[in-house]
N, CA, C, O and the ligand as a Tripos MOL2 file, in Angstrom:
@<TRIPOS>MOLECULE
protein
  301   299    76     0     0
PROTEIN
NO_CHARGES

@<TRIPOS>ATOM
      1 N         101.1760   99.1740  100.0680 N.3       1 MET1
      2 CA        102.4570   99.8760  100.4170 C.3       1 MET1
      3 C         101.8380  101.1000  101.2200 C.2       1 MET1
      4 O         101.2710  101.9400  100.5210 O.2       1 MET1
      5 N         101.8650  101.3000  102.4810 N.am      2 ALA2
      6 CA        101.7310  102.5720  103.2080 C.3       2 ALA2
      7 C         102.4370  103.7820  102.5500 C.2       2 ALA2
      8 O         103.6010  103.6960  102.1600 O.2       2 ALA2
      9 N         101.7380  104.8560  102.4430 N.am      3 LEU3
     10 CA        102.2840  106.1500  101.7630 C.3       3 LEU3
     11 C         102.4900  107.2900  102.8470 C.2       3 LEU3
     12 O         102.1630  107.1400  104.0240 O.2       3 LEU3
     13 N         102.9630  108.2420  102.4250 N.am      4 TYR4
     14 CA        103.2630  109.3130  103.1890 C.3       4 TYR4
     15 C         103.8420  110.6060  102.3400 C.2       4 TYR4
     16 O         104.5290  110.4680  101.3280 O.2       4 TYR4
     17 N         103.5200  111.6900  102.8150 N.am      5 LYS5
     18 CA        103.7370  112.8580  101.6440 C.3       5 LYS5
     19 C         105.0990  113.7000  102.4960 C.2       5 LYS5
     20 O         106.0800  114.1140  101.8780 O.2       5 LYS5
     21 N         104.9390  113.8390  103.9070 N.am      6 TYR6
     22 CA        105.9900  114.4630  104.4890 C.3       6 TYR6
     23 C         106.7550  113.5120  105.4360 C.2       6 TYR6
     24 O         106.2900  113.0700  106.4860 O.2       6 TYR6
     25 N         108.1830  113.2060  104.8580 N.am      7 SER7
     26 CA        108.9670  112.6100  105.4930 C.3       7 SER7
     27 C         109.6290  112.8450  106.8330 C.2       7 SER7
     28 O         110.2420  112.0440  107.5400 O.2       7 SER7
     29 N         109.3260  114.3120  107.0470 N.am      8 HIS8
     30 CA        109.7290  114.7880  108.5610 C.3       8 HIS8
     31 C         108.8450  114.1070  109.6260 C.2       8 HIS8
     32 O         109.2040  114.0540  110.8030 O.2       8 HIS8
     33 N         107.7620  113.6250  109.2180 N.am      9 TYR9
     34 CA        106.8580  113.1630  110.3890 C.3       9 TYR9
     35 C         107.0760  111.4910  110.6780 C.2       9 TYR9
     36 O         106.4340  110.8590  111.5170 O.2       9 TYR9
     37 N         108.1560  110.9150  109.7680 N.am     10 LEU10
     38 CA        108.3140  109.6890  110.1350 C.3      10 LEU10
     39 C         109.9330  109.3950  110.4940 C.2      10 LEU10
     40 O         110.8210  110.0250  109.9200 O.2      10 LEU10
     41 N         110.1960  108.4520  111.4230 N.am     11 THR11
     42 CA        111.6190  108.2900  111.5880 C.3      11 THR11
     43 C         111.8900  106.4550  111.6530 C.2      11 THR11
     44 O         111.2270  105.5910  112.2270 O.2      11 THR11
     45 N         113.0070  106.3560  110.9000 N.am     12 SER12
     46 CA        113.5050  104.8760  111.0430 C.3      12 SER12
     47 C         113.6120  104.3050  112.3150 C.2      12 SER12
     48 O         114.1550  104.9380  113.2210 O.2      12 SER12
     49 N         113.1230  103.0950  112.5040 N.am     13 SER13
     50 CA        113.5350  102.3920  113.8980 C.3      13 SER13
     51 C         113.8070  101.0290  113.9480 C.2      13 SER13
     52 O         113.1950  100.2220  113.2480 O.2      13 SER13
     53 N         115.0040  100.6070  115.0180 N.am     14 THR14
     54 CA        115.0510   99.2620  114.8520 C.3      14 THR14
     55 C         114.3060   98.6100  116.1160 C.2      14 THR14
     56 O         114.5290   97.4760  116.5390 O.2      14 THR14
     57 N         113.5850   99.3250  116.5290 N.am     15 ASP15
     58 CA        112.5610   98.8030  117.6920 C.3      15 ASP15
     59 C         111.9790   97.3490  117.3740 C.2      15 ASP15
     60 O         111.2980   97.1440  116.3690 O.2      15 ASP15
     61 N         112.3060   96.3210  118.3340 N.am     16 PRO16
     62 CA        111.9370   94.9420  118.1840 C.3      16 PRO16
     63 C         110.4020   94.6220  118.0650 C.2      16 PRO16
     64 O         110.0120   93.5060  117.7200 O.2      16 PRO16
     65 N         109.5250   95.6900  118.3760 N.am     17 ARG17
     66 CA        108.2090   95.7520  118.2070 C.3      17 ARG17
     67 C         107.7090   95.3920  116.7160 C.2      17 ARG17
     68 O         106.6340   94.8310  116.5010 O.2      17 ARG17
     69 N         108.5960   95.7730  115.7410 N.am     18 PHE18
     70 CA        108.1840   95.7550  114.3300 C.3      18 PHE18
     71 C         108.6600   94.3070  113.9120 C.2      18 PHE18
     72 O         108.4490   94.0110  112.7360 O.2      18 PHE18
     73 N         109.2180   93.4510  114.6410 N.am     19 ASP19
     74 CA        109.6330   92.1200  114.2840 C.3      19 ASP19
     75 C         108.4950   90.8940  114.2080 C.2      19 ASP19
     76 O         108.1130   90.3230  113.1870 O.2      19 ASP19
     77 N         108.1570   90.7080  115.2900 N.am     20 PRO20
     78 CA        107.0500   89.7830  115.1740 C.3      20 PRO20
     79 C         105.7680   89.7430  114.3440 C.2      20 PRO20
     80 O         105.1480   90.7930  114.1710 O.2      20 PRO20
     81 N         105.3870   88.7360  113.8830 N.am     21 THR21
     82 CA        103.8910   88.7380  113.2250 C.3      21 THR21
     83 C         102.8720   88.2320  114.0660 C.2      21 THR21
     84 O         103.1950   87.5280  115.0230 O.2      21 THR21
     85 N         101.6210   88.5100  113.8260 N.am     22 HIS22
     86 CA        100.5700   88.3960  114.8370 C.3      22 HIS22
     87 C          99.3440   87.8240  114.3140 C.2      22 HIS22
     88 O          98.8360   88.2700  113.2850 O.2      22 HIS22
     89 N          98.7910   86.7630  115.0320 N.am     23 GLN23
     90 CA         97.6610   86.2500  114.3190 C.3      23 GLN23
     91 C          96.3400   87.0940  114.1850 C.2      23 GLN23
     92 O          96.0440   87.9910  114.9740 O.2      23 GLN23
     93 N          95.7070   86.7790  113.2900 N.am     24 PRO24
     94 CA         94.1750   87.4620  112.9500 C.3      24 PRO24
     95 C          93.3730   87.5090  114.5580 C.2      24 PRO24
     96 O          93.3100   86.4960  115.2540 O.2      24 PRO24
     97 N          92.8660   88.6740  114.9360 N.am     25 ALA25
     98 CA         91.9950   88.7740  115.9080 C.3      25 ALA25
     99 C          92.8910   89.0290  117.1010 C.2      25 ALA25
    100 O          92.3460   89.3860  118.1450 O.2      25 ALA25
    101 N          94.3970   88.8650  117.0580 N.am     26 ALA26
    102 CA         94.9630   89.2690  118.2830 C.3      26 ALA26
    103 C          94.7750   90.5150  118.9460 C.2      26 ALA26
    104 O          94.3490   91.4680  118.2940 O.2      26 ALA26
    105 N          95.0480   90.6400  120.2150 N.am     27 VAL27
    106 CA         94.9540   91.9540  120.7140 C.3      27 VAL27
    107 C          96.1860   93.0420  120.4780 C.2      27 VAL27
    108 O          97.2840   92.8640  121.0060 O.2      27 VAL27
    109 N          95.9650   93.9120  119.8340 N.am     28 VAL28
    110 CA         97.0990   95.0960  119.5350 C.3      28 VAL28
    111 C          97.5410   95.5130  120.6440 C.2      28 VAL28
    112 O          96.7600   96.0240  121.4470 O.2      28 VAL28
    113 N          99.1690   95.3570  120.9830 N.am     29 ALA29
    114 CA         99.9390   95.9020  121.9010 C.3      29 ALA29
    115 C         100.4230   97.4560  121.4310 C.2      29 ALA29
    116 O         100.5950   98.3260  122.2850 O.2      29 ALA29
    117 N         100.5680   97.6430  120.4040 N.am     30 HIS30
    118 CA        101.0810   99.0270  120.0180 C.3      30 HIS30
    119 C         100.1530   99.4180  118.6090 C.2      30 HIS30
    120 O          99.8740   98.7160  117.6370 O.2      30 HIS30
    121 N          99.8350  100.7100  118.9020 N.am     31 SER31
    122 CA         99.0190  101.4400  118.0510 C.3      31 SER31
    123 C          99.7730  101.8160  116.5050 C.2      31 SER31
    124 O         100.8860  102.3250  116.3730 O.2      31 SER31
    125 N          99.0640  101.5110  115.6760 N.am     32 GLY32
    126 CA         99.9340  101.8780  114.4510 C.3      32 GLY32
    127 C          99.1500  101.3210  113.1570 C.2      32 GLY32
    128 O          97.9290  101.1670  113.1260 O.2      32 GLY32
    129 N         100.0630  101.0320  112.0560 N.am     33 ILE33
    130 CA         99.4780  100.5090  110.8240 C.3      33 ILE33
    131 C         100.0600   98.9850  110.7290 C.2      33 ILE33
    132 O         101.2700   98.8420  110.9070 O.2      33 ILE33
    133 N          99.3840   98.0310  110.5010 N.am     34 TYR34
    134 CA         99.7090   96.6410  110.2840 C.3      34 TYR34
    135 C          99.4990   96.2550  108.9000 C.2      34 TYR34
    136 O          98.5380   96.6000  108.2120 O.2      34 TYR34
    137 N         100.4890   95.4970  108.5320 N.am     35 LYS35
    138 CA        100.3180   94.6900  107.0210 C.3      35 LYS35
    139 C         100.2200   93.5850  107.2440 C.2      35 LYS35
    140 O         100.8380   93.1010  108.1930 O.2      35 LYS35
    141 N          99.3260   92.7430  106.3580 N.am     36 CYS36
    142 CA         99.2160   91.2970  106.4830 C.3      36 CYS36
    143 C         100.4590   90.8090  105.5990 C.2      36 CYS36
    144 O         100.6390   91.3400  104.5030 O.2      36 CYS36
    145 N         101.2580   89.8760  106.0270 N.am     37 GLN37
    146 CA        102.2370   89.5660  105.4000 C.3      37 GLN37
    147 C         102.1440   88.4880  104.2600 C.2      37 GLN37
    148 O         103.0600   88.0920  103.5390 O.2      37 GLN37
    149 N         100.6140   88.0470  104.2640 N.am     38 GLY38
    150 CA        100.2730   87.1780  102.9260 C.3      38 GLY38
    151 C         100.0710   87.9740  101.5610 C.2      38 GLY38
    152 O         100.6520   87.7500  100.4990 O.2      38 GLY38
    153 N          99.0780   88.9950  101.8360 N.am     39 CYS39
    154 CA         98.6690   89.7890  100.6730 C.3      39 CYS39
    155 C          99.1390   91.2220  100.4710 C.2      39 CYS39
    156 O          99.1570   91.7310   99.3510 O.2      39 CYS39
    157 N          99.5360   91.8970  101.6250 N.am     40 GLY40
    158 CA         99.8640   93.2360  101.7130 C.3      40 GLY40
    159 C          98.6540   94.1260  102.1650 C.2      40 GLY40
    160 O          98.8230   95.3390  102.0490 O.2      40 GLY40
    161 N          97.8430   93.8260  102.5040 N.am     41 ARG41
    162 CA         96.6890   94.3930  102.8510 C.3      41 ARG41
    163 C          97.0330   95.0190  104.4270 C.2      41 ARG41
    164 O          97.6290   94.3880  105.2990 O.2      41 ARG41
    165 N          96.4430   96.5790  104.5740 N.am     42 GLU42
    166 CA         97.1000   97.2600  105.5860 C.3      42 GLU42
    167 C          95.7990   97.6000  106.6530 C.2      42 GLU42
    168 O          94.6900   97.9220  106.2250 O.2      42 GLU42
    169 N          96.0440   97.5050  107.7720 N.am     43 ALA43
    170 CA         94.9010   98.0080  108.5040 C.3      43 ALA43
    171 C          95.6360   98.9130  109.8780 C.2      43 ALA43
    172 O          96.5970   98.5330  110.5470 O.2      43 ALA43
    173 N          94.8830  100.1580  110.0360 N.am     44 ALA44
    174 CA         95.4430  100.8700  111.3030 C.3      44 ALA44
    175 C          94.4910  100.4520  112.4870 C.2      44 ALA44
    176 O          93.2620  100.5210  112.4970 O.2      44 ALA44
    177 N          95.4410   99.9430  113.6110 N.am     45 CYS45
    178 CA         94.6410   99.5990  114.5760 C.3      45 CYS45
    179 C          95.1430  100.2500  115.6130 C.2      45 CYS45
    180 O          96.2580  100.7580  115.4950 O.2      45 CYS45
    181 N          94.3640  100.3700  116.9280 N.am     46 LYS46
    182 CA         95.1110  101.0720  118.1620 C.3      46 LYS46
    183 C          95.1680   99.9250  119.2140 C.2      46 LYS46
    184 O          94.6790   98.7980  119.1330 O.2      46 LYS46
    185 N          95.9170  100.5160  120.2610 N.am     47 THR47
    186 CA         96.3780   99.5390  121.3260 C.3      47 THR47
    187 C          94.8420   99.0690  122.0000 C.2      47 THR47
    188 O          93.8510   99.7720  122.1970 O.2      47 THR47
    189 N          95.0570   97.5940  122.2720 N.am     48 GLY48
    190 CA         93.7670   97.1980  123.0350 C.3      48 GLY48
    191 C          92.6300   96.7940  122.2230 C.2      48 GLY48
    192 O          91.7130   96.1590  122.7430 O.2      48 GLY48
    193 N          92.6080   97.1480  120.8340 N.am     49 ASP49
    194 CA         91.4790   96.6610  119.6630 C.3      49 ASP49
    195 C          92.2460   95.4760  119.1740 C.2      49 ASP49
    196 O          93.4510   95.2560  119.2950 O.2      49 ASP49
    197 N          91.2180   94.6700  118.5320 N.am     50 ALA50
    198 CA         91.8420   93.5240  117.9230 C.3      50 ALA50
    199 C          92.3430   93.5860  116.5130 C.2      50 ALA50
    200 O          91.8220   94.4720  115.8360 O.2      50 ALA50
    201 N          93.3260   92.7680  115.8670 N.am     51 LEU51
    202 CA         93.5810   92.8540  114.5710 C.3      51 LEU51
    203 C          92.4780   92.5010  113.7390 C.2      51 LEU51
    204 O          91.6150   91.8640  114.3420 O.2      51 LEU51
    205 N          92.2400   92.7280  112.4980 N.am     52 PRO52
    206 CA         91.1000   91.9210  111.5360 C.3      52 PRO52
    207 C          91.2340   90.4380  111.9130 C.2      52 PRO52
    208 O          92.2410   89.7430  112.0470 O.2      52 PRO52
    209 N          89.9530   90.1580  112.0430 N.am     53 PRO53
    210 CA         89.7900   88.6240  112.2410 C.3      53 PRO53
    211 C          90.0600   87.7130  111.0160 C.2      53 PRO53
    212 O          90.1270   88.3440  109.9610 O.2      53 PRO53
    213 N          90.2230   86.4220  110.9190 N.am     54 GLU54
    214 CA         90.4720   85.7290  109.7510 C.3      54 GLU54
    215 C          89.6560   85.7640  108.5560 C.2      54 GLU54
    216 O          90.0870   85.5360  107.4250 O.2      54 GLU54
    217 N          88.1710   86.1310  108.9190 N.am     55 SER55
    218 CA         87.1030   86.3680  108.3800 C.3      55 SER55
    219 C          87.2540   87.7370  107.3850 C.2      55 SER55
    220 O          86.5480   87.9320  106.3950 O.2      55 SER55
    221 N          88.2320   88.5610  107.8190 N.am     56 ASP56
    222 CA         88.4980   89.9910  107.2780 C.3      56 ASP56
    223 C          88.7480   89.8120  105.6280 C.2      56 ASP56
    224 O          88.1340   90.5870  104.8950 O.2      56 ASP56
    225 N          89.4630   89.0050  105.1430 N.am     57 HIS57
    226 CA         89.8010   89.0010  103.6830 C.3      57 HIS57
    227 C          90.1760   87.5010  103.3570 C.2      57 HIS57
    228 O          90.6040   86.8290  104.2950 O.2      57 HIS57
    229 N          90.0800   87.0380  102.3720 N.am     58 GLN58
    230 CA         90.5080   85.6790  101.8250 C.3      58 GLN58
    231 C          91.8120   85.8240  101.4120 C.2      58 GLN58
    232 O          92.2760   86.9000  101.0350 O.2      58 GLN58
    233 N          92.5260   84.6180  101.4710 N.am     59 HIS59
    234 CA         93.8970   84.2500  100.6270 C.3      59 HIS59
    235 C          93.8560   83.3910   99.9610 C.2      59 HIS59
    236 O          93.1210   82.4690  100.3160 O.2      59 HIS59
    237 N          94.5910   83.2580   98.7120 N.am     60 THR60
    238 CA         94.7530   82.0910   97.9880 C.3      60 THR60
    239 C          95.6840   81.1040   98.8680 C.2      60 THR60
    240 O          96.0630   81.3940  100.0030 O.2      60 THR60
    241 N          95.9890   79.9580   98.2310 N.am     61 LEU61
    242 CA         96.7360   78.8440   99.0270 C.3      61 LEU61
    243 C          98.3100   79.3900   98.7350 C.2      61 LEU61
    244 O          99.1820   78.8780   99.4370 O.2      61 LEU61
    245 N          98.6470   80.2170   97.9200 N.am     62 ALA62
    246 CA         99.9900   80.7780   97.6350 C.3      62 ALA62
    247 C         100.1220   81.7440   98.5050 C.2      62 ALA62
    248 O         101.3060   82.0280   98.6910 O.2      62 ALA62
    249 N          99.2300   82.4840   99.2320 N.am     63 GLN63
    250 CA         99.6110   83.5610  100.0310 C.3      63 GLN63
    251 C          99.3750   83.1500  101.4540 C.2      63 GLN63
    252 O          99.3390   83.9970  102.3470 O.2      63 GLN63
    253 N          99.2190   81.9120  101.6780 N.am     64 GLY64
    254 CA         99.5050   81.4380  102.9840 C.3      64 GLY64
    255 C          98.2940   82.1180  103.9770 C.2      64 GLY64
    256 O          97.2490   82.6930  103.6700 O.2      64 GLY64
    257 N          98.8590   81.8180  105.2200 N.am     65 ALA65
    258 CA         98.0060   82.3760  106.1400 C.3      65 ALA65
    259 C          97.9220   83.8680  106.6310 C.2      65 ALA65
    260 O          99.0520   84.3430  106.7480 O.2      65 ALA65
    261 N          97.1640   84.5290  106.8730 N.am     66 ALA66
    262 CA         97.2320   86.0900  107.3920 C.3      66 ALA66
    263 C          98.0540   86.0810  108.6370 C.2      66 ALA66
    264 O          97.8120   85.3400  109.5890 O.2      66 ALA66
    265 N          98.8560   86.7770  108.5970 N.am     67 LEU67
    266 CA         99.9280   86.9960  109.7210 C.3      67 LEU67
    267 C         100.1680   88.4450  109.7630 C.2      67 LEU67
    268 O         100.5870   88.8920  108.6950 O.2      67 LEU67
    269 N         100.0030   89.3720  110.7910 N.am     68 TRP68
    270 CA         99.9960   90.7010  110.7910 C.3      68 TRP68
    271 C         101.2500   91.2780  111.3730 C.2      68 TRP68
    272 O         101.5670   90.9890  112.5270 O.2      68 TRP68
    273 N         102.0200   92.1250  110.5960 N.am     69 ARG69
    274 CA        102.9800   92.7790  111.3530 C.3      69 ARG69
    275 C         102.8640   94.4100  111.4310 C.2      69 ARG69
    276 O         102.3350   95.0440  110.5180 O.2      69 ARG69
    277 N         103.4120   95.0420  112.6150 N.am     70 LEU70
    278 CA        103.3440   96.4400  112.6150 C.3      70 LEU70
    279 C         104.4010   96.8170  111.6360 C.2      70 LEU70
    280 O         105.4400   96.1630  111.5430 O.2      70 LEU70
    281 N         104.1070   98.0340  110.7840 N.am     71 ILE71
    282 CA        104.9130   98.5140  109.8510 C.3      71 ILE71
    283 C         105.1720  100.0790  110.2520 C.2      71 ILE71
    284 O         106.2380  100.5620  109.8710 O.2      71 ILE71
    285 N         104.4600  100.7310  110.8390 N.am     72 VAL72
    286 CA        104.5480  102.0750  111.0700 C.3      72 VAL72
    287 C         103.7190  102.2200  112.6320 C.2      72 VAL72
    288 O         102.5340  101.9390  112.8100 O.2      72 VAL72
    289 N         104.5940  102.6850  113.5890 N.am     73 ALA73
    290 CA        104.1080  102.7230  114.8010 C.3      73 ALA73
    291 C         103.6250  104.1200  115.3210 C.2      73 ALA73
    292 O         104.4380  105.0390  115.2180 O.2      73 ALA73
    293 N         102.5880  104.3480  115.7820 N.am     74 ALA74
    294 CA        102.0870  105.6480  116.3990 C.3      74 ALA74
    295 C         102.8730  105.8450  117.7700 C.2      74 ALA74
    296 O         103.0940  104.8950  118.5210 O.2      74 ALA74
    297 N         103.2450  107.0370  118.0190 N.am     75 THR75
    298 CA        103.7980  107.3570  119.2740 C.3      75 THR75
    299 C         103.0730  108.4770  120.1640 C.2      75 THR75
    300 O         103.5300  108.7810  121.2660 O.2      75 THR75
    301 ZN         95.9550   89.2540  103.8460 Zn       76 ZN76
@<TRIPOS>BOND
     1     1     2 1
     2     2     3 1
     3     3     4 2
     4     3     5 am
     5     5     6 1
     6     6     7 1
     7     7     8 2
     8     7     9 am
     9     9    10 1
    10    10    11 1
    11    11    12 2
    12    11    13 am
    13    13    14 1
    14    14    15 1
    15    15    16 2
    16    15    17 am
    17    17    18 1
    18    18    19 1
    19    19    20 2
    20    19    21 am
    21    21    22 1
    22    22    23 1
    23    23    24 2
    24    23    25 am
    25    25    26 1
    26    26    27 1
    27    27    28 2
    28    27    29 am
    29    29    30 1
    30    30    31 1
    31    31    32 2
    32    31    33 am
    33    33    34 1
    34    34    35 1
    35    35    36 2
    36    35    37 am
    37    37    38 1
    38    38    39 1
    39    39    40 2
    40    39    41 am
    41    41    42 1
    42    42    43 1
    43    43    44 2
    44    43    45 am
    45    45    46 1
    46    46    47 1
    47    47    48 2
    48    47    49 am
    49    49    50 1
    50    50    51 1
    51    51    52 2
    52    51    53 am
    53    53    54 1
    54    54    55 1
    55    55    56 2
    56    55    57 am
    57    57    58 1
    58    58    59 1
    59    59    60 2
    60    59    61 am
    61    61    62 1
    62    62    63 1
    63    63    64 2
    64    63    65 am
    65    65    66 1
    66    66    67 1
    67    67    68 2
    68    67    69 am
    69    69    70 1
    70    70    71 1
    71    71    72 2
    72    71    73 am
    73    73    74 1
    74    74    75 1
    75    75    76 2
    76    75    77 am
    77    77    78 1
    78    78    79 1
    79    79    80 2
    80    79    81 am
    81    81    82 1
    82    82    83 1
    83    83    84 2
    84    83    85 am
    85    85    86 1
    86    86    87 1
    87    87    88 2
    88    87    89 am
    89    89    90 1
    90    90    91 1
    91    91    92 2
    92    91    93 am
    93    93    94 1
    94    94    95 1
    95    95    96 2
    96    95    97 am
    97    97    98 1
    98    98    99 1
    99    99   100 2
   100    99   101 am
   101   101   102 1
   102   102   103 1
   103   103   104 2
   104   103   105 am
   105   105   106 1
   106   106   107 1
   107   107   108 2
   108   107   109 am
   109   109   110 1
   110   110   111 1
   111   111   112 2
   112   111   113 am
   113   113   114 1
   114   114   115 1
   115   115   116 2
   116   115   117 am
   117   117   118 1
   118   118   119 1
   119   119   120 2
   120   119   121 am
   121   121   122 1
   122   122   123 1
   123   123   124 2
   124   123   125 am
   125   125   126 1
   126   126   127 1
   127   127   128 2
   128   127   129 am
   129   129   130 1
   130   130   131 1
   131   131   132 2
   132   131   133 am
   133   133   134 1
   134   134   135 1
   135   135   136 2
   136   135   137 am
   137   137   138 1
   138   138   139 1
   139   139   140 2
   140   139   141 am
   141   141   142 1
   142   142   143 1
   143   143   144 2
   144   143   145 am
   145   145   146 1
   146   146   147 1
   147   147   148 2
   148   147   149 am
   149   149   150 1
   150   150   151 1
   151   151   152 2
   152   151   153 am
   153   153   154 1
   154   154   155 1
   155   155   156 2
   156   155   157 am
   157   157   158 1
   158   158   159 1
   159   159   160 2
   160   159   161 am
   161   161   162 1
   162   162   163 1
   163   163   164 2
   164   163   165 am
   165   165   166 1
   166   166   167 1
   167   167   168 2
   168   167   169 am
   169   169   170 1
   170   170   171 1
   171   171   172 2
   172   171   173 am
   173   173   174 1
   174   174   175 1
   175   175   176 2
   176   175   177 am
   177   177   178 1
   178   178   179 1
   179   179   180 2
   180   179   181 am
   181   181   182 1
   182   182   183 1
   183   183   184 2
   184   183   185 am
   185   185   186 1
   186   186   187 1
   187   187   188 2
   188   187   189 am
   189   189   190 1
   190   190   191 1
   191   191   192 2
   192   191   193 am
   193   193   194 1
   194   194   195 1
   195   195   196 2
   196   195   197 am
   197   197   198 1
   198   198   199 1
   199   199   200 2
   200   199   201 am
   201   201   202 1
   202   202   203 1
   203   203   204 2
   204   203   205 am
   205   205   206 1
   206   206   207 1
   207   207   208 2
   208   207   209 am
   209   209   210 1
   210   210   211 1
   211   211   212 2
   212   211   213 am
   213   213   214 1
   214   214   215 1
   215   215   216 2
   216   215   217 am
   217   217   218 1
   218   218   219 1
   219   219   220 2
   220   219   221 am
   221   221   222 1
   222   222   223 1
   223   223   224 2
   224   223   225 am
   225   225   226 1
   226   226   227 1
   227   227   228 2
   228   227   229 am
   229   229   230 1
   230   230   231 1
   231   231   232 2
   232   231   233 am
   233   233   234 1
   234   234   235 1
   235   235   236 2
   236   235   237 am
   237   237   238 1
   238   238   239 1
   239   239   240 2
   240   239   241 am
   241   241   242 1
   242   242   243 1
   243   243   244 2
   244   243   245 am
   245   245   246 1
   246   246   247 1
   247   247   248 2
   248   247   249 am
   249   249   250 1
   250   250   251 1
   251   251   252 2
   252   251   253 am
   253   253   254 1
   254   254   255 1
   255   255   256 2
   256   255   257 am
   257   257   258 1
   258   258   259 1
   259   259   260 2
   260   259   261 am
   261   261   262 1
   262   262   263 1
   263   263   264 2
   264   263   265 am
   265   265   266 1
   266   266   267 1
   267   267   268 2
   268   267   269 am
   269   269   270 1
   270   270   271 1
   271   271   272 2
   272   271   273 am
   273   273   274 1
   274   274   275 1
   275   275   276 2
   276   275   277 am
   277   277   278 1
   278   278   279 1
   279   279   280 2
   280   279   281 am
   281   281   282 1
   282   282   283 1
   283   283   284 2
   284   283   285 am
   285   285   286 1
   286   286   287 1
   287   287   288 2
   288   287   289 am
   289   289   290 1
   290   290   291 1
   291   291   292 2
   292   291   293 am
   293   293   294 1
   294   294   295 1
   295   295   296 2
   296   295   297 am
   297   297   298 1
   298   298   299 1
   299   299   300 2
@<TRIPOS>SUBSTRUCTURE
     1 MET1         2 RESIDUE 1 A MET
     2 ALA2         6 RESIDUE 1 A ALA
     3 LEU3        10 RESIDUE 1 A LEU
     4 TYR4        14 RESIDUE 1 A TYR
     5 LYS5        18 RESIDUE 1 A LYS
     6 TYR6        22 RESIDUE 1 A TYR
     7 SER7        26 RESIDUE 1 A SER
     8 HIS8        30 RESIDUE 1 A HIS
     9 TYR9        34 RESIDUE 1 A TYR
    10 LEU10       38 RESIDUE 1 A LEU
    11 THR11       42 RESIDUE 1 A THR
    12 SER12       46 RESIDUE 1 A SER
    13 SER13       50 RESIDUE 1 A SER
    14 THR14       54 RESIDUE 1 A THR
    15 ASP15       58 RESIDUE 1 A ASP
    16 PRO16       62 RESIDUE 1 A PRO
    17 ARG17       66 RESIDUE 1 A ARG
    18 PHE18       70 RESIDUE 1 A PHE
    19 ASP19       74 RESIDUE 1 A ASP
    20 PRO20       78 RESIDUE 1 A PRO
    21 THR21       82 RESIDUE 1 A THR
    22 HIS22       86 RESIDUE 1 A HIS
    23 GLN23       90 RESIDUE 1 A GLN
    24 PRO24       94 RESIDUE 1 A PRO
    25 ALA25       98 RESIDUE 1 A ALA
    26 ALA26      102 RESIDUE 1 A ALA
    27 VAL27      106 RESIDUE 1 A VAL
    28 VAL28      110 RESIDUE 1 A VAL
    29 ALA29      114 RESIDUE 1 A ALA
    30 HIS30      118 RESIDUE 1 A HIS
    31 SER31      122 RESIDUE 1 A SER
    32 GLY32      126 RESIDUE 1 A GLY
    33 ILE33      130 RESIDUE 1 A ILE
    34 TYR34      134 RESIDUE 1 A TYR
    35 LYS35      138 RESIDUE 1 A LYS
    36 CYS36      142 RESIDUE 1 A CYS
    37 GLN37      146 RESIDUE 1 A GLN
    38 GLY38      150 RESIDUE 1 A GLY
    39 CYS39      154 RESIDUE 1 A CYS
    40 GLY40      158 RESIDUE 1 A GLY
    41 ARG41      162 RESIDUE 1 A ARG
    42 GLU42      166 RESIDUE 1 A GLU
    43 ALA43      170 RESIDUE 1 A ALA
    44 ALA44      174 RESIDUE 1 A ALA
    45 CYS45      178 RESIDUE 1 A CYS
    46 LYS46      182 RESIDUE 1 A LYS
    47 THR47      186 RESIDUE 1 A THR
    48 GLY48      190 RESIDUE 1 A GLY
    49 ASP49      194 RESIDUE 1 A ASP
    50 ALA50      198 RESIDUE 1 A ALA
    51 LEU51      202 RESIDUE 1 A LEU
    52 PRO52      206 RESIDUE 1 A PRO
    53 PRO53      210 RESIDUE 1 A PRO
    54 GLU54      214 RESIDUE 1 A GLU
    55 SER55      218 RESIDUE 1 A SER
    56 ASP56      222 RESIDUE 1 A ASP
    57 HIS57      226 RESIDUE 1 A HIS
    58 GLN58      230 RESIDUE 1 A GLN
    59 HIS59      234 RESIDUE 1 A HIS
    60 THR60      238 RESIDUE 1 A THR
    61 LEU61      242 RESIDUE 1 A LEU
    62 ALA62      246 RESIDUE 1 A ALA
    63 GLN63      250 RESIDUE 1 A GLN
    64 GLY64      254 RESIDUE 1 A GLY
    65 ALA65      258 RESIDUE 1 A ALA
    66 ALA66      262 RESIDUE 1 A ALA
    67 LEU67      266 RESIDUE 1 A LEU
    68 TRP68      270 RESIDUE 1 A TRP
    69 ARG69      274 RESIDUE 1 A ARG
    70 LEU70      278 RESIDUE 1 A LEU
    71 ILE71      282 RESIDUE 1 A ILE
    72 VAL72      286 RESIDUE 1 A VAL
    73 ALA73      290 RESIDUE 1 A ALA
    74 ALA74      294 RESIDUE 1 A ALA
    75 THR75      298 RESIDUE 1 A THR
    76 ZN76       301 GROUP 0 **** ****
């Protein structure tokens, strides 16, 4: 779970860029913190870089595929 200390630095948003999941190694369209929907691992990634590749970490069968979702966007 991403942590923060000062809530006044974050604002809730309904922006649709938080909705899709992204494949491992996909090019990042929006800088921020991404969370793997299978295991909860988090990664900070910036626009134009690649999300962590499939080889970044292992999943159990129960965790399914590694799919990344933007959870905190940098503005
Ligand atoms: Zn994962």
